[in-house]
Structures are given as structure tokens and as C-alpha cells.
N, C-alpha and C positions, 0 to 999 in steps of 0.2 A: 552378374547382370549389369550392363552399362546403360547410362541414361540415354545415350544416342540410340541404342537398340530399342529401348522402350518408345522413343520418339518415332523411329521408323515403323515400329509395329502399329502405333496409333494412327499414323498417316496412312498406312496400308488399309487399316480397318475403315478409315474415312473414305478412301478412294476405291477400295476393292480392286485395285489394279497396281501392280508393282511399278510399272513405268511412270504412271501419274504420281504415285507416292514418292518416287525418287525425285521427280521434278519439284514436288512440293517441299521436299527436304533439301533441295539444291545439292544432291549427290547423284552419282551415276547409278543406273539400275543394278549393275552387278554388285556395287558396294552395299546397296540396300538389301539385296537378296542375300548376300553373304552375312550381313549382320543379323538378319532375321533367322537364318539357318543356325548361326551360333546360339541365338536365343532359344531356338527349338531344341538344340542339343542339350542345353543347360536345363531346360524344363522337362526333357524326356519325352517329347512328342511333337507332332506337327501342329502348328497354329493355324495354318491355312491349307485349303485344298486348292491346288493350282489348276484352275479350269479356264484356260485362255478364252477370251481376253480378260476374264474376271477371276478374282480370287474370292473364295468363300471361307468363312471362319469354321474351323472344326469345333467339336464340343470343348476341347481343351482351350482353344482360342476364345470361345465365348465366355468360359469361366475366368480366364485370365484378363479379359478386357477391362472389366470394372476395377480390378485390383491394380492393373498397370496404369489406368487412367488416373486413379486416385494417387498412386505413387508419383506419377509425373507431375500432376498439379501441385502436390505437396512440395516437391523439389523446386518447382518454379516459384511457389510462394515463399519457401525458405530463402531462395536466392534473392528474390525481390526485397524481402525483409532485411536480409543482411546488407544489401546495397543501401537501403534506406537508413539503416542504423549507422553505417559507415559514413554516409553523407550528412548525418545529423538530422535527417527528416523525421526519423522515428527515435523516440527516447523512452526508456523505461526507468521508473523510479520505485524502489522498494523502501518504504518509509515506515518505521515503527513509532508509535505514539503511546505514551503512558495513558492509562485510563483517566488520568486527571487533566489531560491536555484537551482544551476545547479546540475542535477543528477550525473554528472561526479565526483562531490565531493565524492560521496558515492559508486560508482560502484566497486572499488577495495575491499571495505569492504563487499559489497553484495556477491562478488565472494568468499571471504574468508568464509563468513557465509554459503554459499552454500556448501562448503566442510565440514562444521561441521554438517549440517543437510541434510541428503541425500534426503529428500523430503520437501525442504523448500518451503513455500508458502508466498509470500510477497504481501501485498496490499498497494499501494502507493496512497496517497490522497493529492491533491493540494488545497491551499486556501490562502486567505488573512489572516492578523493577527487575526481579530475577528473570522473568520471561523475556523482557527486552534485551537483557544481556545475552541470553541464549540465542535470540534472533540475530543479533549482531555477530556472535561467535560463528554461527552456522552459515552465515551469508544470506539468510532469508531476508534480512534487512541490510541496506547499505548505510543508512543514516537513521538516527532516532532523535525524537524530541521528548524530553522527560525532566522530572525533578532530579534530585541527587540519586544516582545509581550506586553510590559507594565506590570503594577502591578495590573491589574484589577481583578485577581483571585488569592486568597491567597494560593491555593493548588498547584500552579505551582512550580515544582522543575526545576531549570535550571543550566546548566554547560556551561561556555564559551568554545568554540572550538578555535576560532581565531578572530582577529580584522584586518580589511583590509581597505585600502584607496579607495575612489572613484576616478575615473579618466575619461578623455574623451576617448570614444571608437569611432573609425572611420573605414571606409573601407580601406583595405590594399593599395588601389591606390589613396586614398584621398590626397590632397595637404599637409595635416598636418601629414600624416602617418609616416614620417621619423623623426619627432621631438621627442626629449627626454623630452621636456617640452613645454607647449603652453601658449602664452600670451592671456589674455582675449580679447584684441582688435582684435585678429585674428578670433574671433568667431561671430562677429556682423552680418555677412551676412549668417550665417549657419542656416539650418532648424533643429530644435530639435525634437528628438524622446522622448516623455515623458512616463516614466514607472509608470503609474497611480496605478499599483498594488503593488508598492514597499512600505515597511514599512516606508521608509524615503523619500517618494515621495515629500511631502510638504516641508520638510526641504531642500531637494536638490533644488526644484524649487525656494524657497525663497532666497537661497544662490546665485543662478544664477541671479535672478532678482536684487539682491543687487548690481550687477556689471553692471546694465543697459543693460542686455541682454534680448532679447525677447524670452522667453521660452514658452509662452502661445499660439503661433500661429503655432506650428508644428504639428506632428502626435502623437495622444494619443493611447497608446497600452495597452493591458490587459494580455500579456504573454511574457515571456522571449524568447520563440521560435520565436514569431513574430518580436521582437526587432532585433534578430540576422539576420533574413531573410531580413529585411529592411536595416540593416547596410551592409550586404553582397551585396545588390543591390545598395548601395551608395545613398540611399534616405534620408539620414540625419545623424546626429551625436547624441550621447547619453552620459549622465553623469551617470556612473554606477560603481558598485564595481569591483575590480580586478578579482574576480572569475567568473564574468559574461562574461568575454572576451575570446572567443575561439581562437585557433591558426590562424584561417582565418582572424582575425581582428587585429587592432593595438590599443594600449592604451597608454596614456601618462598623467601625471598630468597637471593641469591647474594652472599656477602661481597665488597665491592669493585666490584660490577657494579650500578650504580644507573641506573634510567631511569623516568621518569614520563610519563603522558599525561593530558591534560584532555579529558573528553568534553563536547561542546557540543550545545546545541539551536540549529538554524539556521533562519532565515526570510529573506524577501526584503524589504528596506526599501522602504516606500512602496506595497507591493502589498496590496490588500484581501484579508482572510482570511475564510474561511467560519466559521460559528458553531462547527463542530467543531474546526477548526484553532485558533481563539481559545481554546476550552476546553482543548485539549491543551497549548497554550503556557502557560497559567496553571497547569495541573495539574503539568506537569513542572518548572516553575520553583519551585513551592512544595513539591515533594516532598522527603522526607528521604532523601538519598543517602549518609548516613554509613556505611552498611554497606560501601560500596566506597571511600570516601575515606580518605586516609591523613593 
């Protein structure tokens, strides 16, 4: 089945006249008739009853009409989309983010990207470190922003964006909220909110335990959004990176408890990137991250 045959069929349905349909398609009437006959041979039956001067759809033609109309419109849509992508009008970005990455880190860049591609389509994927590696391996994600993913896959390209300190995050009305720094002994009666999804979760927990603090009997969470909700409800405290702290909460360093993380932009070495991914890569690498860096 050729697309020009489908187009001729749809024009004939619209005009119910072979001559008018041929004029509409800018072809001769014999050419249109021959194409429709070839289509009928392929489908195994007549699509029209030839009743001059009009043509009427047969039962087969009536059943085929919505299917062919959908097929033709899908083909036109695909052709239009391909043309828009080729011209740079449409861009698609598949971006993976660690569960510890606050989307606010990227919103200004997405806004700028949206001005460059008038029909930008972004797919955001969340995952743990192993999940993000799998998303990159499979091609489900072109780029990723996360903490240290390790050296388990040799094809990972990575560019450091910024390095930040961990600190204690508390509710704005918490008794420690006004402190510029906090002593370990002040935390012995506090309930901890554990970020089990963090790339540095075990390292952070071990560090806190080394000061004889009970980090194992608090609340264990699986998303940054849940962490913020519980902190805003004053249901515990958390040891987290600076960029994880929204303006509604307070953060301060803990004396003697030091931990840093580097946030990286990841790609796949040797894999061709779309125009959008290339733009994002340049944009994020050139950005000023000093607000988060220490």
C-alpha cells in the first residue's frame, strides 16, 4: 500500500467523483483510477461502486475509510515532526536525575532551552545511582545529573558541576534553626530523617554513628520531596547537601561532622547526541554554580 494510493482514496471519498478527485490531487483521472484499482486488488475487494457521475463507498470502503484516514494523518504528522526536528524547531531531551537532585537547580536552564526550541519536549527520569547508569546504557536517557555514580561503566563521560558541603537541615522554628554552627552533643535527642536514596547515604550514616549519634531509629525516606515535607512538619532533622535545603528550612554545619559531594553531568562516550542534548551539555558546563559550591 502506497501513501499516494491512500491519498487518492481519501480524495475520492471526499468528492465521490473520480474526475473531481483527480483534479484535487493534481493527477489525471486514469492515473487516480489505476492507483485505486491497485489498492482494491491489494485489499481484495471493491472500495467504490462506480455509479456515474458519482461513486459510492462499498461496505469494504466504509470500513477502510477511518483506518486509511488515520494512517494518512499519522504519516503527515510524522513527516511534519521529522521536518521540524531537522530544522531545529522541535527538540527532545531525555534527562535522568538522581533522586537527590533538586529540579530547581535546572529550571532556569530549561527555561532558556525552551526559548531556543519552540517545541521543546523534555522527559525527566528519576532513579538511584544504579538505575541512572541503566537508563544511560539503554539510551532511555541521553544525559544525567547526579552525584558520584562510581566507575562501574567505562563508557561514562562525566563533567563536575559543583562540590557542596552537607549540613544539618531543620524546620525554621526548630530550637537549632538560628545557629550558625551546631555541636554534636546538641543532636543526641533528635530524631533523624534518613535519605536512603542518596548516593552518599551509607557514608553519611557512618559519619554520624562515629559520633555516637543514633541515626538508625528515625524515619527512612525514599524521596527528597518526602524529606522536605517531614522537615517542614518538624518531624525530624536531616544531614543533607546544601542544594537540598529550600528557603522554607534552615541549614547549618555540624562541628566535626564533615562530608562533601560533587554533582556531575553525565553522558555516554562515543554516542551521538541530539541538538538539544548538545545544547544542555554546553549550557550546564558553562553555568555559574557558585551559589552551591563551597
